[in-house]
N, C-alpha and C positions, 0 to 999 in steps of 0.2 A: 450456276457457274459464274454468271455476271456479278452476283452479290458477293461471292467468294473473292473474285478478282478485285472488286471495289474495296472490300475489306483489307485485302493484302496491300493494295496501293496506299490506302489511308495509313496503314501501319508503317509502310516505308516512308511516307511523307512525314509522319510523326517522328520517326527515328532520326531524321535529319534535323528536325526542329527542336527535339527534346533538350539539347544543351542550351538553348536560348529561350526556354519557356518563361524565365523571369522577365526579360524585356518584352516578350509577346504579351504576357499577363498584364504588365504595366500599361502597354499600349492599348489593350482591350479595355482596361479600367478607365483610361483617359478618354477612350471613344465613348464610353457610357456617359462620362461627365460632360464631354463636349456636346453630345446629342441632348443631354438633359438641359444644358444651358440654351441650346438652340430652340428646343421645343417649349421652353418657358416663355419665349418672346411672343408667339401668337396668343398665348393665354393672357399675357399682360396687355397685348393689343386689344383683345376682347374686353378686358376690364376698362381700358382707356376709352373704348367706344361707348361702353355702358356709362362711364363717367360723363362723357359728352352728352349722351342722351338725357342724363339726369341734370345737366347744366351745372356740373361741379366747377370749382374754381380753376383758373388757369394754372395755379401752382400744382394742383392735384394732377392735371393732365401732363404738365411738364415733368412732374416726378416720375410718372409712368415712362415718359420718353427717356429720361435720364437713366432709369434702371435698365431699360431695353438697350440703350447704347453701351452701358457698362457690361451687360451680359454678352453683347456681341463682341466687345473687345476681349473679354476674358475667354470667350469661346475660341477666338482666333489663336490666343496664346496656347490654350490647352490642346487645340487641334494640331498645332505645330508639334508640340511635345509627343502627342500620340503617333504622329507620322514618323518622327525621328526614331521613336522606340521600335516601331514595327518595321519600317523600311531599313533601319540600321541592322536589325536582326536578320532580315532577308539577305542583306549584303554579306554578313558574316557567314551565313549558311552557304552562300555561293562560293565564298572564299574557301570554306572547308571542302566543298564538293570539288572545286578545281584541284585542290591539293590531293584529295583522295583519288580523283580520276588520273592525275599524272602519276601518282605513286603506283596505282594499279597497272598503268601502262608499263612502268619499269619492272613490275613483277612478272608480266606475261612473257611466255617463252616464244621461241622462234616459230613454232608450229601455229600459234595463234595469229601472228602477223602474216603468215602465209595465206590465211583465209580472210583477212580483214583489210580493206583498202584504207590507205593512209588518209585520203581526203575525207572519207566518211567518219573515220575515228576523230579527226580534227573537228568536223562539223558537230559531232556529239559533245565534244569537250568545250566548244565555244557556243554554238547556237542553242543547243538543247539546255545547257546550263543557264544561258541567259533567259530562256523561257521559264525555267524553274524560279529564277529570281523574280520574274513578273508574278508567278503564282504565290510565292511566299511573301512578296511585298504588296504591291497594289491589289493583287487578286484576293489575298487573305484579308487585307484591310477593308476592302469594299464588301466582301462577303459578311464579315462580322458587323460592319457598319450598317449594311442592309438589314440584317437580322434584328439589330437593336432598333433601327428606325421603324421597321414594320411592326414589331411588338409594341413599342411605345406609342406610335401614331394610332394604331388600331385601337389600343386601350383608350386613348384620348378621344378618338372619334366616337367610340361607343359611349363615353361619358357625356358627350355633347348631344348626340341623337342616334340611338341604336338603329332606328328604321332607315335613316339616311345612310348610315354606315353599311347596312346590309345591301342597299341599292348600289352604293359606290363600289363595293367589293364583289358584286355578283358576277362580274366578268373575269375575275382572277382565276377561278378553278379551270375554265377552259384554257386560259393562258398557260397554266402550269403544264397541262398535258401537251399542249403545242410545243412549248419550250423543251420538254423532256424528249419528245420525238425528234426534234431538230438536233438536239445535243448529240444524239448517237451518230448522226451523219457528220457532225462537226468533228468528232473524235477520229473517225475513219479518214476524213479528208485532211485533217491536221497532220495525221501520221504520214499520209502520202506526201504532203508538202515537205515535211521534215526529212523524209527519205530522199526526195528529189534534191533537196538542198545539199544533202550529203553527197549525192551523185555529182552535182555541180562543183562542190568543193574538191572532190576527188579528181574530176576532169581538169580543173584549174591547176591542182597540185602536180598532176602528172605532166601537164604541158610545161609548167615552169621548170620542173626537174629535168625534163627532156627537151628543153627549148633548142639546144644545139642540134639535136637529131632532127627536129622538126624543120629547122632552117636549112640544114645540110641537104635534106631530101626535098626541099621546096614545097613543104606541105602546109604552109601557113593558111592558105585559103581553105583547104580541106578541114583543118582543125577549127578555124573560125566558123565554118558552116556547121560542123559537128556541135560546137559549143552553142551556136545560135539555136540549133534544133532542140538541144537539151533545155536551153533557157526558155524556148517557146513552150515546151511541155510543162516546165515549172510555172510559167506565167498562166497557162490554161488551168492548171490545177489550183493555183493561187486564186485566180478569178472565180473558180467554182467554189472554193472555200469562202471567198468574200461574198458570193451570192447567198450562201447559206447563212453567213453571219448577218448579212443585210436583211434577209427574210426574218431572222429572229428579232433584230432590232426594230424592224418595221412592225412586226406583230405586237411587240411590247408597246411601241409608240401608239399604235391604233387603239389598243385596249386602254392605255392610260388616257388617251384623248376622249374615248367614248365614256369612260368613267367620269371624267371632268364634266362633260356635257350633261350626263345624267344628274350629277350633283347640282349643277347650275339650274337645271330645269326643276327637279324635284325640290331642291332646297329653296329656290326662289319662290315656289308655290307655298312652301311652309312659312316663309317670312311674310308673304302677302296675306296669308290666312291667319297669321298671328301664332302659329305653332312653334316658331323659333325666332329668337331675337336677332337683330341685324349683327350684333357683336358676335353671337354664336356662329352665324352664317359665315362671317369673315374669318373667324378662327378655324372653322371646319374646312373652308377652302384653303387656308394657309397650311393646315396640317396635311390636307390631301396633296397640296403642292410639294410637301416634303417627301411624298412617296414617288414623285415624278422621276427624280434622278435615280434613286435605288431601283425603280422598276426598269428604267432604260438601261442602267448599269448591269442589271441581271443578265442580259444577253452577253455583255462583255465578260462578266464573271464566269458564266458557263463556258464561253470560248476559251478563256485563260485556263480554266481547270481542265478542259478537254485537251488543249494543247500541252498543258503541263503533264497530264497523264501519259500522253504519247512520248514526251521528252523523258519522263521518269522511266518508262519501259525501255527506251533506247539506251539511257544511261546505265540502267541496271543490267542490261545485257553485257556491258563491259565490267561494271563494278562487282557483279556476282560471278564472273567467269573465274575459273580456277586453272592456274598454270599446270601443264602436265609435267613440267620440271620445277622443283621447288625454287622460290625466288633466291637470288644470290645476295640480296641485301641483308645478310645475317652476320652481324659483327660479334656474335658470342664467341667465335673461335679466332678472333683477331690475334690473340697472343700465342696461338699454337704454332709449332714449328711447321715449315713447309713440308709437303709430302716428298718422299723419295721419287726419283725419276723413272722407276720401273713401270712398265705397262704390260698387261697380259689381257689378251682377248680370247674368250672361250666360246666357240660355236655361236658366234653372233650372226643373227638374221634380223633384218630390219626393213620395214615399209613405212613410208611417210604417212600414209592414211590407213586406218584400220580396214583390213580386207583388201587393201590396194596391192599392186604388184610389188614383190620384194625387191629392194635395191641391193641388199647384201644377203648372201646365202652362206650360212655355216662357216663364217670366217674365224679362224683361230690363228693367233700370232703372239709371240713373246718377244718383248723388247727390253733387254736389260738396261739398268741405269747407266747413263754415260755413253750409250751406243749411238751411232749415227745411221739411221735407217731411211731409205727412200721408198716411197710408194709410187709406182708407175703403172701405166695402163692406158688403153684407149679412152676417148671421151665417153663418159657415162658408165665407167666401170665401177664407180662407187668410192673413189679416192676421197673426194670432198665430203661425202656423206660420213665416211669413217672419221675424218678430222672433226666434223661437227659433233659426232657422238662422243669423241674423246673429250671435247669441251662441254658436253652435256647441253648443247643448244637444243637437242631433242631428247625425248625420254629414252632411256637405255633399259633394255630388258635386264631384270635382276640376274646376277651370276654371269654376265656376259663380258663386262669390262672391269678390270681391276687396276688401280693406280696405287703404287706404293704398297701393294699387297692387300688393299682394301677395295671391296666392291664400291663403285662410284655412287651407287644408290644409298650407301651407308655414310657417305661423306657429305658434310655441308657444302653446298655448291660454291659458296664464297671461298672456302678453303681450297677446293679443287682448282678453281680458276685463278687464285692467287699463286698457285704452284705451277701454272701453265701459261705460256705465252702463245697466242694464236694469231697468225697473220692470214686473213682470208684472201681469196682471189681478187675481190674488189676492194681497192684501197679507199677508205672513207676518212675524211678529215672534217672537223667542225669549223665553222666560220669564227675562228678564234686565232690568237697568235700561235705560231708554230711551236713555241715553247710549251704552251698549255696542251696542244694536241699530243706532243710527244710524252708529256708528263701525266697523261690521262690516268694511267694505272698506278702512278706513284706521285701524287701532287707535291709531296714534300721533298722531292729529289734535289740534291745539291747541284751546283753548276758543274762540278767535276764529273758527277755521274751523268748529267745530260750530255756533256761533251764526249764522254766515253761512248755512250749509246749512239750519238751522231757519227762519231768516227767509225765505229764498227759497222754501221749501215752505209758507209761511204757517202754520207750526206754533207760532210764537212766542207768539201770543195764547193758545193753549191751555195753554201751560206754566204760566201763572198759576193755572190751576185744578188743576194736578197738585200733590199734597202735597209732593213733593220735587223739583219741576222735572225736569231731565234725569236726575236720579238716582232717579226713580220707577220702581219695579219693575212691569213690565207682566205681566199674567197669561199663562197658556199660550196660545200663538198670538196674543197681544196682545188677548185678549177683554175686558180691562178698559178698552180704548179703544174709541171709536166707529169705525164703518167708515171715515169720512172721516179721522179721526186716524191710523188705521193706514196708510191710503194715503199721507198726507202724511209720516208717519214713514219709510216705505219710499222715498218720493221724496227726502227729505233724505239717506237712506243712499246713494242713487245719485248725488246731487249732490256729496257731500262729497269723493270722490276726484278731482273735476274731470275727468271723462272727456272724451275727444275726441269721442265719439259718445254721445248720450243717447237711449235708446229708451223711450217711454212707451206701454205697451200697455193702453189704456183705464184708465190708472192713477189717474184722478180721477173715476171714475164715481160715487163715494159723496159727492162734494161738489156743491153746487148750481152752476148754469151760470155765475152771476156770479163765484163764487169760482174756478171753473175758468179763466175768462177772465183774471182778475187774476193767478192763478198762472202761466199760460202767458205772459202779457205780461212778468212779472218774470223768468221763465226765459229768454225770448228776449233780454231786455236783459242779464241776468247771465251768460249763456253765449255772448256775442258771439264769433264766430269758431269756435264749435264746432257740430257737426252735430246737429240735433234731428230725430228721426223720431218722429212722433206718430200714435198710433192712438186714435181717439175715436169714440163713437157720437153725440156732440153736435156736429153739423156747424156749428152756429152759432158755435162757439168757434174755428173754424179760419180765420177771415178774415185773421189775421195771418201765416199761413205763406206761404212763397214758391211752393209748388207742392202740388198734391193729386193723388195717384195712386189711381184707383178700381179695385178688384178685384171680380170676380164669378166664382164657381165656379173659383177658383184661377188666373184669367187677368187680366192687365191690360187693362181695357176702355176706360179714359179716363185722360188725363194732362194737367194744365194748371192754370192759376190758378183761383181761385174764380169770378172774373168770366167767364173763358173757358168753364168748364164749365156755368155757369148759362145762357150764351147758347146752348150746344149743345142744351140741353133733354134730355139723356140720363139715364142712371141716377143720376148725382150730383145733378142738378137735382131728380129725383123724390124722392130720399132727403132732400135739404135741405128741400123743401117739406113732406114728411111730418114731419120733425123740428120745423119751425116750428109746424105744426098741433098736434103733441103738446105742445110747450112752452106754447102758448096754452091748451090744455085743462087742463094742470097748473096754470097760473096762475089760471084761473077756477074750478077745482074747490074 
């Protein structure tokens, strides 16, 4: 199983590197050249020592010195080129990975985000991608460089003295088994550290997003203590990882040092007894010295690859996920006409999680095009769930929802959503100018179209108080605007593309009842011929709709006009009278 997993990882690593195999190949060839130039210098040094022993002329010795200097200079140039090729390719891979990761996040549906924390997702897209850059860049460079150096140096050592080579390398097999054993612990601890880093990112993101709530409830000290505890855990695991890394580096350093001592002792005896020339002894030690850095770097390379394996696994959890609703970024239907505004729901039952408690039970409903329908009911009755399913934020059972006479499962999601405007309960604005926020669904809208949408949403009077009108930069999540202004801005955003169906999910809860009535009245007039589905907790504002559908515990329990439902004296009548009482109390308070 471990071998199969290792093979699968290598295949995934190669799939990301394949488009850049040419610069990698060039870099590896240049690594061979640069190591060849470097390894020629000790050989020339040996020859220079032999020349000194033979008492050759100063010109001959100087010639050796000049060639060695030229080789060192050329080696520096070629080494730079090799690193530019390999490290440049690694950065391009990371560039592609970041784009793939972000594009994948755009494809994923709402149910995926319900089960994945924002901070952890951000940590994967930033920290784990950065770890992979270390793997494809310095990690791969040092791995190939180490392999080239070991093969070339061992061959040269054998050519100088096979017996001394066997002595110097006798400690390396135990080293391999020790490193292999430690590397397994490295992977497990690296994965723990990366997961904890995701927890820290998530904690920080939640606190920054909810900083107003933290301050309002005076929980700064508690949140600081919680973050410190999480940070302490992260530090402890990081120190444990560092201890494992340190043990590996120490083991490699000890073995390299012992090998050098053995060579000095055994090789020195060979020189004293005349079995080896002094020049060969110097060259042998120089080549053995070339193994020092690759040997020490071996521990770092193993660590980088183990951390990279963990990062790759975490990234693949996102990149290989499949949305349960097809992605909306499908422009193949851009030129098709919008759908008609008719909606039909047939025996719809729905649960957010497979096997979980149903939220909707056998809901059937027909909404003709151009009609104005209100969905009402107690909290938790399934109104928002129904709105989300109409927009296909979650997977819809086949044969349950039809828009324009077509099963939504047979419609490209992009075409459905271009025909539908949806304003959710929570108004969200990006940290961009108000103009760009309103034009989100129609970036090329004209000034007249923007002004019309702003006027219909009753935001025009507020623009006078904004320093730069529509070009005013709103704060993160629109916090520089009031709750009512945010809701009306998101309403203008939904109106601007002129959708065939407009769904308002309690989208005016932050404005007063009179303003809500005025806005709804203008919408009904301005959207004549288009379908309006309205969810509101203020039942007094619904008198102008054609029909009211009452839900309770995920079921349709009443359906009719306001007058009909009041005569029946059922759930709607009770909710309406309670709402009237609450409004009177608010007025007299």
